[in-house]
C-alpha positions in Angstrom: 32.7 24.2 40.6 33.4 22.0 43.7 32.2 19.2 46.0 30.7 18.8 49.6 30.4 15.9 51.8 26.7 15.6 52.9 26.8 12.2 54.7 29.2 9.7 56.1 28.9 6.3 57.7 30.8 3.3 59.1 30.6 -0.3 59.3 32.8 -2.2 61.9 33.3 -6.0 62.6 31.9 -7.0 65.8 35.1 -8.8 67.2 37.5 -6.6 69.1 41.1 -8.1 69.2 43.3 -6.3 71.9 47.0 -6.3 72.1 46.7 -8.7 75.2 44.8 -11.1 72.9 47.5 -11.2 70.3 50.0 -11.7 73.3 48.3 -15.0 74.1 49.6 -16.7 70.8 52.6 -14.8 69.7 55.8 -13.2 71.3 54.5 -9.7 72.0 52.7 -7.5 74.6 50.5 -4.6 74.9 53.5 -2.4 75.9 55.6 -3.5 72.9 52.8 -2.7 70.3 51.4 0.4 71.8 54.8 2.2 72.4 55.8 1.5 68.8 52.6 2.2 67.1 49.9 3.8 69.3 47.7 0.8 68.7 45.7 -0.9 71.5 43.2 -2.8 69.6 41.6 -3.5 66.1 38.3 -4.9 64.8 38.7 -8.2 62.8 36.1 -9.9 60.5 35.2 -13.3 62.3 32.9 -16.1 61.8 30.6 -15.5 58.7 31.1 -11.6 58.6 31.9 -10.4 55.1 33.3 -7.2 53.8 30.0 -6.6 52.0 28.1 -6.6 55.1 30.3 -3.9 56.4 30.1 -2.0 53.3 26.3 -2.1 53.2 26.1 -0.8 56.8 28.5 2.2 56.2 26.7 3.0 52.8 23.3 2.9 54.4 24.2 5.0 57.1 25.9 7.6 54.9 22.8 7.8 52.6 20.4 8.1 55.5 22.6 11.0 56.9 22.8 12.6 53.4 19.0 12.3 53.1 19.7 10.7 49.8 18.0 7.6 48.3 20.0 5.0 46.3 18.6 5.8 42.9 19.8 9.4 43.3 23.5 8.1 43.3 25.1 8.4 39.7 28.5 6.8 40.7 29.3 4.2 43.3 33.0 3.7 44.0 34.4 1.1 46.3 38.0 1.6 47.5 39.5 -1.8 48.6 42.6 -3.8 48.3 40.3 -6.8 47.6 36.7 -7.6 48.3 35.1 -10.9 49.4 35.9 -12.2 45.8 38.5 -11.6 43.2 35.7 -11.1 40.9 32.9 -9.7 40.7 33.8 -6.4 42.0 32.8 -5.4 45.4 31.1 -2.3 44.0 28.8 -4.5 41.9 27.8 -6.6 44.9 27.2 -3.5 47.0 24.8 -1.8 44.3 22.9 -5.0 44.4 22.6 -4.8 48.1 21.5 -1.1 48.0 19.1 -1.5 45.0 21.3 0.8 43.0 21.5 0.9 39.0 24.4 3.3 38.3 28.0 3.2 37.3 30.0 1.0 39.8 33.9 1.1 40.0 36.4 -0.6 42.4 39.4 1.4 43.2 42.6 -0.3 44.4 45.2 2.4 45.6 45.6 0.9 49.0 45.6 3.4 51.7 45.2 6.4 49.3 42.0 4.9 47.9 39.5 7.3 49.4 41.4 10.2 48.3 42.0 8.8 44.8 38.1 8.3 44.6 37.3 11.7 45.7 39.5 13.0 42.8 37.5 10.8 40.5 34.4 12.0 41.8 35.4 15.6 41.3 36.1 14.8 37.6 32.6 13.2 37.1 31.1 16.5 38.6 33.4 18.7 36.5 32.4 16.7 33.4 28.7 17.1 34.3 28.4 13.2 34.4 27.2 13.2 38.1 25.5 15.1 40.7 25.9 12.7 43.7 28.6 10.0 44.3 28.7 7.5 47.1 32.4 6.2 48.1 32.7 3.2 50.3 36.1 2.5 51.6 36.3 -1.2 52.7 39.2 -3.1 53.9 40.1 -6.7 55.3 43.6 -6.5 56.0 43.2 -9.5 58.3 43.1 -11.6 55.1 46.5 -10.5 54.0 48.7 -10.4 57.0 50.8 -13.2 58.1 49.6 -14.0 61.6 52.8 -15.4 62.6 54.8 -12.2 61.8 54.4 -9.9 64.9 55.9 -7.0 62.9 53.0 -6.7 60.7 50.0 -8.5 61.9 49.6 -6.3 64.9 49.4 -3.1 62.7 46.1 -3.7 60.8 42.5 -4.0 61.3 39.1 -4.5 59.1 36.6 -1.7 58.6 34.4 0.0 56.3 33.5 3.7 55.9 31.3 5.8 53.5 30.7 9.3 52.3 28.1 10.9 49.9 29.5 13.6 47.9 27.4 16.2 46.0 28.3 18.6 43.4 28.5 22.1 44.4 27.8 25.2 42.2 29.5 27.4 44.7 33.3 28.0 44.9 34.5 26.5 48.1 38.2 26.0 48.8 39.0 22.7 47.0 42.4 21.4 46.0 44.1 18.0 45.6 47.5 16.8 45.3 48.2 13.0 44.3 51.5 11.4 43.3 52.5 7.8 42.7 56.0 6.3 42.1 57.5 3.0 41.9 58.4 1.4 45.4 56.6 -1.8 45.5 59.3 -3.5 47.4 58.7 -1.4 50.4 55.0 -2.5 50.8 53.3 -5.1 48.7 51.2 -8.1 48.8 51.6 -10.8 46.1 48.7 -12.5 44.3 49.4 -16.0 45.8 49.9 -19.3 44.2 48.3 -20.8 41.1 48.5 -23.9 39.3 49.2 -22.7 35.9 51.5 -25.2 34.2 53.2 -22.3 32.2 54.7 -20.3 35.0 56.5 -20.8 38.3 55.0 -17.7 40.2 55.0 -19.1 43.7 54.6 -16.9 46.9 52.5 -17.0 50.0 50.3 -13.9 49.2 51.0 -12.1 52.6 51.5 -8.5 53.1 55.3 -7.5 53.3 56.4 -4.2 54.7 59.8 -2.5 55.4 58.7 -0.3 58.4 61.5 2.0 58.4 61.4 2.9 54.7 57.6 3.3 54.9 58.0 5.8 57.9 60.5 7.9 56.1 58.2 7.9 52.9 55.1 8.7 55.0 56.5 11.8 56.8 58.1 13.1 53.8 55.2 12.7 51.4 52.8 14.3 54.0 54.9 17.2 54.3 55.3 17.6 50.6 51.7 17.1 49.9 50.4 19.5 52.5 53.0 22.2 51.7 51.9 21.9 47.9 48.3 22.4 48.9 48.9 25.4 51.2 51.0 27.1 48.6 48.3 26.4 45.8 45.6 28.0 47.9 47.9 30.7 49.4 47.3 29.5 52.9 49.3 28.5 56.0 48.9 25.7 58.5 47.4 28.2 60.8 44.4 28.7 58.5 43.7 25.0 58.7 41.3 23.8 61.3 41.9 20.0 61.1 44.4 17.8 59.5 43.0 14.2 59.0 46.0 11.8 58.3 46.0 8.2 57.3 46.0 6.3 60.6 48.9 3.9 60.3 51.2 4.8 63.2 51.2 7.3 65.9 54.9 7.8 65.4 54.1 9.0 61.7 51.4 11.5 62.9 53.9 12.8 65.5 56.4 13.2 62.9 54.0 15.3 61.0 53.2 17.4 64.0 57.0 18.1 64.6 57.1 19.6 61.1 53.9 21.6 61.2 53.2 22.3 64.9 49.6 22.5 66.3 49.2 19.1 67.7 45.5 19.8 68.4 44.9 19.9 64.7 45.8 16.2 64.2 43.2 14.0 65.7 43.8 10.1 65.7 41.9 6.9 66.3 44.4 4.2 65.4 44.4 3.2 69.0 41.0 1.8 68.5 41.0 0.2 64.9 44.7 -0.1 63.6 45.6 0.7 60.2 42.5 0.0 58.1 44.1 1.2 54.8 41.6 3.3 52.6 39.0 3.1 55.3 41.1 4.9 57.9 40.6 8.6 56.5 36.8 8.4 56.0 36.4 6.4 59.3 38.4 9.2 61.2 36.2 11.9 59.3 33.1 10.1 60.3 34.1 10.1 64.1 35.4 13.6 64.4 33.0 15.6 62.0 30.9 16.7 64.9 33.7 19.1 65.9 33.5 20.9 62.4 31.8 24.1 61.8 30.7 25.4 58.4 33.7 27.2 56.7 36.2 25.1 58.5 39.1 24.3 56.3 40.3 20.6 56.4 43.1 18.7 54.9 42.9 14.9 54.3 46.2 13.1 53.6 47.1 9.6 52.9 50.2 7.5 51.9 50.8 3.9 51.2 51.5 1.0 48.7 52.8 2.1 45.3 54.3 4.2 46.5 51.5 6.5 46.5 50.5 9.7 48.4 47.4 12.0 48.3 46.1 15.1 50.0 43.0 17.1 49.7 42.1 20.6 51.1 38.3 21.3 51.3 35.9 23.6 53.2 33.4 22.1 55.3 
C-alpha cells in the first residue's frame, strides 16, 4: 500500500519585496542578505490579501491538475503556523471556499508541516479511511517577524502550495522518517499579550531564532533523516534522482551537498521566495516536477521549530 501525488498548485502574494526594498528602511543590503542566505526577494501579503485567498488558488490549481472534484476529497489538511484567524481553523474556511464537505484538519508543525501531513494522509490510506487527500501548506511569516530586526525579517516570505494525494494499490518505494525533540528556545514565536487578570504572560509575539544553532540542527538532521531513509530502503544517494529540501538558507543546502555530493540533485528556489515554512517543500515540488520522470526516486526533507525534522522517500 502506498500513495502518489497526482496534482500540485501554488498561490503567491502579488507583492514582491526585494533585498533592495528592505535596504530602504533598514540597515542592510542586497549583498549582505544574498551572501548569507541566498535570498534575493520574497513575496509578502499586502493590502487586503488573505492567506485564505492564496490557499484557495493553490488548492484549485492542484485539484484541476489532478482532475479531481472537491467532493472526491476525503480529507483536507492545511499546514500552517497560523491562518487569518486564531479560530476557526483555516482548513474549515478553505473547505467552505472549495465547496467541500469532508474531514478538515489544521496541522501546526512549522516547516515540517507538509511532510507530517503526508504521513497522516498515508495513515488514513492504510486504515481505509480515505482514497484522496488534499494538503495545502499556507504560511504568512510576515505576520510573525519583527520588521525592525534585520537578522530575521529578511529571511521569510508568504506563500501557499498544495498537493492532491491518492491511495495507490501498487507497492511504490515509500518510506518516512519523522523526529521531534524539545528545543523551543532556538526557534519560536510566543502567543502575544493578553489581558487576563490572572496571569502576567507578556511578550511581543514575534519570531525569535538562534541562527547558528538552527544551522547546526538543520544540517545534522538532514543528514540523519536521509541516511535513515536510504538504509531502510537499501538505497544509496546515487539511486536518488532529486532531493527537495526545506528552503531556509542556501548555506544549509550547501552543507547537505557537502555531505552527500551531487549538487545537481538539490534544486532550490529560496532566492525568489525566502523561507516560506511548511509551504517551501511543496512549492519547490510544484516548480520542478516538470523535470521528473515516472519511476524517479525523490527525497523530501524538512526541519524547523520544535525542534522537528522529517523526510520522505517516494517514487514518482
